[in-house]
C-alpha positions in Angstrom: -24.5 -119.0 -178.7 -20.9 -120.2 -179.7 -21.9 -123.7 -180.1 -24.8 -122.5 -182.3 -22.5 -120.6 -184.7 -19.9 -123.4 -184.7 -23.1 -125.9 -185.6 -23.9 -123.7 -188.4 -20.4 -123.1 -189.8 -20.1 -127.1 -190.1 -23.2 -127.2 -191.6 -22.1 -124.7 -194.3 -19.0 -126.8 -194.8 -20.7 -130.1 -195.2 -23.3 -128.3 -197.6 -20.3 -126.6 -199.6 -18.4 -129.9 -199.9 -21.5 -132.0 -201.0 -22.2 -129.3 -203.5 -19.0 -129.6 -205.1 -19.1 -133.3 -205.1 -19.5 -134.6 -208.5 -20.2 -138.0 -210.0 -17.4 -139.1 -212.6 -18.2 -141.5 -215.5 -15.1 -143.3 -216.7 -14.6 -145.5 -219.8 -12.3 -148.0 -218.9 -10.6 -151.2 -220.6 -12.5 -154.4 -219.7 -9.4 -155.8 -218.5 -9.0 -153.1 -215.2 -12.8 -154.1 -214.4 -12.0 -156.1 -211.2 -9.1 -153.3 -209.7 -11.2 -150.3 -210.6 -14.4 -151.9 -208.9 -12.2 -152.4 -206.0 -10.6 -148.9 -205.8 -14.3 -147.2 -206.3 -15.1 -147.1 -202.8 -11.6 -145.6 -201.6 -11.9 -143.0 -204.0 -15.3 -141.6 -202.8 -14.0 -142.1 -199.3 -11.0 -140.1 -200.5 -12.2 -137.3 -202.6 -16.2 -137.0 -202.0 -16.6 -137.3 -205.4 -18.5 -140.9 -206.7 -17.7 -142.6 -210.0 -19.6 -144.8 -212.5 -17.8 -147.1 -214.9 -18.4 -148.4 -218.4 -16.2 -151.2 -219.3 -15.2 -152.4 -222.7 -13.1 -152.6 -225.5 -10.7 -149.7 -225.8 -11.6 -149.3 -229.5 -15.4 -149.1 -228.8 -15.0 -146.9 -225.7 -12.8 -144.4 -227.7 -15.1 -144.5 -230.4 -18.0 -143.5 -228.2 -16.1 -140.7 -226.7 -15.2 -139.3 -230.2 -18.8 -139.3 -230.9 -19.5 -137.1 -228.0 -20.6 -139.7 -224.9 -19.8 -137.6 -221.8 -17.2 -139.7 -220.3 -14.9 -137.8 -217.7 -11.8 -140.1 -217.9 -10.6 -142.9 -220.2 -8.0 -145.7 -219.3 -7.2 -147.1 -222.4 -5.5 -150.4 -223.0 -3.1 -149.0 -225.7 -1.4 -145.5 -226.7 -3.1 -145.1 -230.2 -6.9 -144.8 -228.9 -5.5 -141.9 -226.5 -3.2 -140.3 -229.2 -6.5 -140.1 -231.5 -8.7 -138.7 -228.5 -5.5 -136.4 -227.5 -5.4 -135.2 -231.2 -9.5 -134.4 -231.4 -9.0 -132.1 -228.5 -10.8 -134.3 -226.3 -8.0 -134.7 -223.5 -7.9 -132.2 -220.5 -4.3 -131.0 -220.9 -1.6 -131.9 -218.5 -3.9 -135.1 -217.5 -2.4 -137.7 -219.3 -0.1 -140.1 -218.3 1.1 -143.8 -218.8 -0.3 -145.9 -215.7 0.1 -149.6 -216.0 1.5 -152.3 -218.0 0.6 -155.9 -218.4 1.7 -158.9 -220.4 -0.2 -161.8 -222.6 -0.5 -165.5 -221.7 -1.9 -168.5 -223.5 -5.1 -170.0 -221.6 -6.7 -173.4 -221.9 -9.6 -174.9 -220.1 -8.6 -176.4 -216.5 -9.4 -179.7 -217.9 -7.8 -179.6 -221.4 -5.7 -182.7 -222.3 -4.2 -181.1 -225.5 -0.2 -180.1 -225.0 0.3 -176.3 -225.5 3.7 -175.6 -224.2 4.8 -173.1 -226.9 3.6 -170.6 -229.6 4.3 -173.7 -232.1 1.6 -175.9 -230.2 -1.0 -173.4 -231.3 -1.0 -174.3 -235.1 -2.6 -177.9 -233.8 -5.2 -176.4 -232.2 -8.9 -175.8 -233.8 -10.1 -172.9 -232.4 -8.4 -170.0 -230.5 -10.2 -167.1 -229.0 -8.7 -163.5 -229.4 -10.0 -160.0 -228.7 -10.9 -158.6 -232.2 -7.5 -158.5 -233.8 -8.6 -155.8 -236.4 -9.7 -153.5 -233.4 -9.3 -154.1 -229.8 -5.8 -153.7 -228.2 -5.6 -157.0 -226.7 -6.2 -158.8 -229.9 -3.7 -156.3 -232.0 -1.2 -157.4 -229.2 -1.8 -160.9 -229.6 -1.7 -160.6 -233.6 1.6 -158.9 -233.7 2.9 -161.4 -231.3 1.9 -164.4 -233.5 2.9 -162.7 -236.6 6.5 -161.9 -235.0 6.4 -165.8 -234.1 5.9 -166.7 -237.9 2.5 -168.5 -237.0 -0.3 -166.1 -237.8 -0.5 -167.5 -241.6 -1.4 -170.7 -239.8 -3.3 -169.7 -236.7 -5.0 -166.7 -238.4 -8.0 -168.9 -239.7 -8.2 -170.6 -236.5 -9.2 -167.3 -234.6 -12.4 -166.9 -233.1 -12.6 -163.0 -232.4 -14.5 -161.6 -229.3 -15.9 -158.4 -228.5 -12.9 -157.8 -225.9 -10.6 -159.7 -223.8 -13.3 -160.7 -221.1 -15.2 -162.4 -223.9 -12.1 -164.0 -225.0 -11.6 -165.5 -221.6 -15.1 -166.7 -221.3 -15.0 -168.5 -224.5 -12.0 -170.3 -223.1 -13.9 -170.9 -220.0 -17.1 -172.3 -221.4 -14.9 -174.6 -223.7 -16.2 -173.1 -227.0 -12.4 -172.7 -228.0 -9.1 -174.8 -227.3 -7.1 -172.0 -226.2 -7.1 -168.2 -226.0 -4.7 -165.3 -225.9 -5.7 -163.0 -223.0 -4.1 -160.5 -220.5 -2.2 -161.9 -217.5 -4.5 -159.8 -215.1 -7.5 -161.6 -216.6 -6.3 -165.1 -216.4 -5.6 -164.3 -212.9 -9.3 -163.8 -212.2 -10.6 -167.5 -213.2 -10.8 -170.5 -212.0 -12.1 -172.0 -215.2 -8.5 -171.5 -217.0 -4.8 -172.5 -216.5 -2.0 -170.5 -217.8 -0.4 -172.7 -220.7 2.5 -170.4 -220.7 3.3 -166.8 -220.9 4.4 -165.0 -224.1 8.3 -164.5 -223.8 9.1 -161.3 -222.9 11.7 -160.9 -225.8 8.6 -161.8 -228.0 6.0 -159.8 -225.9 4.6 -156.4 -227.4 5.1 -153.4 -225.2 1.4 -153.1 -223.7 0.8 -149.6 -222.2 -2.4 -148.1 -220.5 -2.4 -144.4 -220.6 -5.3 -142.7 -218.5 -6.5 -139.0 -219.2 -9.4 -136.9 -218.1 -11.7 -135.7 -220.8 -13.2 -132.4 -221.8 -16.7 -133.3 -222.8 -17.8 -135.0 -219.6 -20.3 -133.7 -217.3 -18.3 -133.6 -213.9 -14.6 -132.3 -215.3 -13.1 -132.1 -211.5 -14.1 -135.6 -210.5 -12.5 -136.8 -214.0 -9.2 -135.2 -213.0 -9.7 -136.3 -209.3 -9.8 -139.8 -210.5 -7.0 -139.7 -212.8 -4.8 -138.2 -209.7 -6.3 -140.8 -207.4 -5.2 -143.9 -209.8 -1.4 -142.7 -209.1 -2.2 -142.7 -205.2 -0.2 -145.4 -203.3 -3.5 -147.4 -202.6 -4.3 -147.3 -206.1 -0.8 -148.7 -207.0 -0.9 -151.4 -204.4 -4.4 -152.4 -205.6 -3.3 -152.6 -209.4 -0.2 -154.8 -208.3 -2.3 -157.0 -206.4 -4.3 -157.5 -209.6 -1.2 -158.3 -211.5 -0.5 -155.2 -213.3 2.8 -153.7 -213.6 2.4 -150.0 -212.5 4.4 -147.5 -214.4 5.9 -144.3 -213.0 3.4 -142.2 -214.2 5.1 -140.8 -217.1 3.6 -138.0 -219.1 1.9 -139.4 -222.2 3.3 -138.3 -225.5 1.2 -138.9 -228.9 3.1 -141.3 -231.5 5.2 -139.0 -233.8 
């Protein structure tokens, strides 16, 4: 009889846990694709919650969230997009943190023969791929660097804008452009490009990836759990292996 009651209690516990398990929809910057896909099974194992991702340009994802898309969490490649969502009351209080950083590199096709060793060499190219510099964080960062370096006037007309940073990388891989400016983490994923040079640290923009749970999702607890999981030691190791700089998890603050 005792064994019967124990079995019933265990069954009730499993049913309760199952009933509480949710499936989070996470909007995430395209540059985090490989790392997050690797982390998904570990998140489910650790929490019981499942996760589905929508990857893309942070600007597009933020726009969808603002329009009412039921995302439970958002990992953005820049601060202004998260600021906008927080200002609109779409961020769950107390969940926003600055999670990651990255750096920009210039990549060329593996077989490229043109000499591209520094920013001045970009002026001699015919076509340069960037994520859309008018909207997408990777492109905005790249344009800011090129402006600061004093070459945007010459390079700007040669820019081939891409939907997101992965699309810019694909353009270089396919040889449709002479070079591209992408994140170091994206360059590391490809065997079809090589890094011509990294943007010098003194010239580089500060790249910050904030993450937060959102208010309009259908699985709010799973969204909060996912944000917490991304700050775990396991997640930090995976992000580091993919080339990200893991930040201290400071509470994100809207820009003044």
